[in-house]
C-alpha positions, 0 to 999 in steps of 0.5 A: 609892389615890386616884381619879386613880391609878386612872384613870391605872393601866396598860391592861388593868388591868380584866382580859382581853377575853372571848373571841369566840363566833363561832367556837363559833356557827359551829361549833355551826351547821355541826355541826348540819348535819353531824350532820342529813345523817348523822341524816336517811338513818337516819330514813329507813332506819327508816321503809322498814324498817318502813312499815307501823309509824309507830313506826320513823319516831318511832324515827328521829326520837328518834335525830336528837333524842338526837344533836342534844341530845348536840351541844348539850350537847358545844358549849353555848358556841355559843347561850344556849339550850344553856347549862342542861339545860332550854334544852338541850331546848327548843333540841333541839325547835326546831332539829329542828322548824324546820330539818325544816320549813325543809328540807321546804318547800324540798325540796317547791317544788324540783320546781317550780323546777327540774324534773328535779332531786332525788334523795336528795342533795336529799332530805338536802341540804336538810334538813340545810341548814335544821338549819344555818340554824335553829341558826345563828339561834339562836346568841348573836353577832349577826354569825351570828344576823342573817344566818342570819335574813335567809338563812331569809327570802330563802330562804322568800320567794324560793322562794315568789315563784319558785314562783308565777311558775314556776306561772303559766308552767307553766300557760300551757305546759299550756294551750297544750299542751292546745290550750285557753284558760284563759277557756274552762275551766268547772267546777261543783259539785254535790251527789252528783257528783264530778270525774271528770277532762277529756276531749275533747268534739269535734275542735273543742272539746278540753277539757271537764270531766266529772262523775260520780255518787259512788254509781256510778248515773246518767250523767256530766254534761259541762261545756265552753265555746265562743265565741260567742252564745246561740241563738235560743231561744223561752220555755218554753210555760207547763207545759213541753212533755208529754213533759218535753223540747222539740223546740227550745231554750227560753229560761228566763232571759236568759242560760240555755237548755234543749234536748234533743239527740235521741236521748237527750242534753239540755244547758244553755246559759249565757252568760258574755260572749262564751262560752257554757257547755254543761252536758250529759248523758244523759236518766238525768240529770234536768232538775233536776239539770242546772239546779243544775249550770249555776246552779253553773258558774263559771270555773276558777281557777289551783287548778282549772287546776292540777288538771285540766290534764295534766301536761306531759312532761318534756322540755317542761318549762323 
């Protein structure tokens, strides 16, 4: 047969077009999500059944892996990674770990974005959605794979950005509810002491951070700030005062002063712009320890405020 005859041959002589893989790919992703929605309560059941034994949770996870592997075998046309036995094992592990990680990430961010929304439905729906999206991202046709990847990226980045905005808004609410300004919250770091929480110092100074000795001995150190200037303190005499505690405040450095407060308190004052930071304790905390505490004092970061500020009542969250 000549070349002309081959060119002029009837249409379709080269064979039928391959069947579309969109259907198997979509079907595989949907069924993976459904399997996850059915299997995840079983994983939780094994964990709650014997909470003191991690083997119970491993057994539940094994059930999920077996079900995913069986699904990949039954619907192997949906992905190139399910075409052979070896690849199917890798596909099972990728879908399980990636899907649970994605669902867990969304589940952890959900209370910050939508306070009060939660419960068993979101606990199972979000991980199941994660399984379905990861499965879709591993399929053959780009018309299924690319939208799934885009959705995963949008979901992760969108939740991260929304969480940042929500966190900043909630911190502002919590500061307002506590009656304190962010730039008046200071913390310190002191070896042998741990943060013991926040407390009110006076009716006008409502917020202070307290530190307690980790071994339970000695007194607490309290850190708070006020607006205003440093008191007019004289330089300390050479060698200090005979009893170790001045009758009035003394200036150790341009931005640091020390004073005794009868009957049994003493404190350091540190200038920070238009604010004065107080580091106070009873006299069973020695002066050198207080000096280390004031040297390490710094303004609280958003992470510090997140831990220190009291949580908002649910009805005040928006």
